[in-house]
C-alpha positions in Angstrom: 12.1 8.2 -10.5 12.3 8.4 -14.6 9.6 6.8 -16.9 11.3 4.1 -19.0 8.3 2.5 -20.9 4.9 3.1 -21.0 2.6 0.4 -22.2 -1.5 0.6 -23.0 -4.4 -1.6 -23.6 -7.9 -1.8 -23.6 -10.0 -4.2 -22.2 -13.5 -4.3 -23.1 -15.3 -4.5 -19.3 -15.9 -2.5 -16.6 -12.6 -1.0 -14.4 -14.2 -2.4 -11.2 -13.9 -5.7 -12.5 -10.5 -5.7 -15.2 -9.0 -4.6 -11.4 -10.7 -7.4 -9.6 -8.9 -9.6 -12.2 -5.4 -8.0 -12.1 -5.0 -7.1 -8.6 -5.3 -11.0 -7.5 -1.7 -11.2 -7.3 -1.3 -12.1 -3.5 0.6 -16.0 -3.4 -1.0 -18.6 -1.1 -0.8 -17.9 2.8 0.2 -14.1 2.2 -2.2 -11.6 4.2 -1.9 -7.9 3.1 -1.6 -5.5 0.4 2.4 -5.6 0.7 4.3 -8.3 0.6 7.9 -9.7 -0.8 8.4 -12.3 -3.2 12.0 -13.8 -4.9 11.5 -13.3 -8.6 15.1 -15.2 -10.7 16.6 -14.7 -7.6 15.6 -10.8 -6.8 13.8 -10.1 -4.0 10.6 -8.4 -5.2 8.2 -6.1 -2.9 4.8 -6.2 -4.9 2.3 -3.4 -3.4 -1.7 -3.6 -4.5 -3.4 -0.3 -4.5 -7.5 -1.4 -4.4 -8.3 2.5 -4.3 -6.1 3.1 -7.3 -6.9 -0.1 -9.0 -3.1 -0.5 -9.2 -0.5 -3.4 -8.4 3.0 -2.2 -8.4 6.8 -4.2 -8.4 9.7 -3.0 -7.1 13.0 -4.8 -7.1 16.2 -3.8 -4.9 17.8 -1.3 -7.1 16.6 0.7 -10.0 13.3 -1.3 -11.5 9.6 -0.3 -10.1 7.2 -1.4 -12.7 3.4 0.1 -11.6 -0.1 -1.6 -14.0 -2.6 0.5 -13.6 -6.5 0.4 -14.4 -8.3 3.1 -15.7 -12.1 3.9 -17.1 -12.1 3.9 -20.8 -15.2 4.9 -23.2 -14.4 1.1 -24.9 -14.2 -0.1 -21.0 -11.0 -0.4 -19.4 -7.5 0.8 -19.9 -4.5 -0.7 -18.6 -1.7 1.3 -18.6 2.0 -0.5 -17.7 4.8 1.8 -16.8 8.3 1.0 -15.9 10.5 3.7 -14.2 14.2 4.0 -12.8 14.2 4.6 -9.4 17.7 4.1 -8.8 18.9 6.6 -6.1 22.2 6.7 -8.0 24.0 5.5 -10.0 22.0 5.8 -12.4 24.1 5.5 -15.9 24.4 2.4 -15.3 20.8 1.8 -15.7 20.6 2.2 -19.7 23.0 -1.3 -19.4 21.0 -3.6 -16.8 17.5 -2.3 -17.9 17.8 -3.4 -21.3 16.9 -7.0 -20.7 13.2 -6.6 -18.7 12.8 -3.4 -21.4 13.3 -5.7 -24.2 10.7 -8.3 -22.5 7.5 -6.4 -21.1 6.0 -5.9 -24.4 5.5 -9.4 -24.7 5.0 -9.9 -21.4 2.4 -7.1 -21.2 0.3 -8.4 -24.0 0.2 -11.8 -22.7 -1.5 -10.3 -19.2 -3.8 -8.7 -20.9 -4.7 -11.5 -23.5 -5.1 -13.6 -20.1 -7.2 -10.7 -18.7 -9.6 -10.9 -21.7 -9.8 -14.9 -22.0 -10.4 -14.6 -17.6 -13.2 -12.2 -17.9 -14.4 -13.2 -21.6 -13.9 -10.0 -23.2 -12.0 -8.6 -26.4 -8.4 -7.3 -25.0 -6.0 -5.5 -27.1 -2.7 -4.0 -26.8 -2.7 -0.2 -28.3 1.0 1.0 -28.1 
């Protein structure tokens, strides 16, 4: 597994509160902390790890995105990482990963902005 991208933000709320909002990803009618969704035609396995305050989304070939909440002196640090988990033909990931990697910063910024709004606190991307 190779890390391709790391994005970090600060949310001025305790990690438990941030995680409560961030980990509320389960679609209606779904039980458990591991489930499969379809996103733009791809099968995505979503795993919520409440103890680690993280949620991961893994595709069928190369993509694994993990978003976690860690303590920070200002409240919480939200970290989003994208990994290449392709077991073979990893060289092709350079080409197919461009879209998701280029879209990730804007998507992450939107998630952070939403967290701040839902919690009524300041939230911002730091890198």
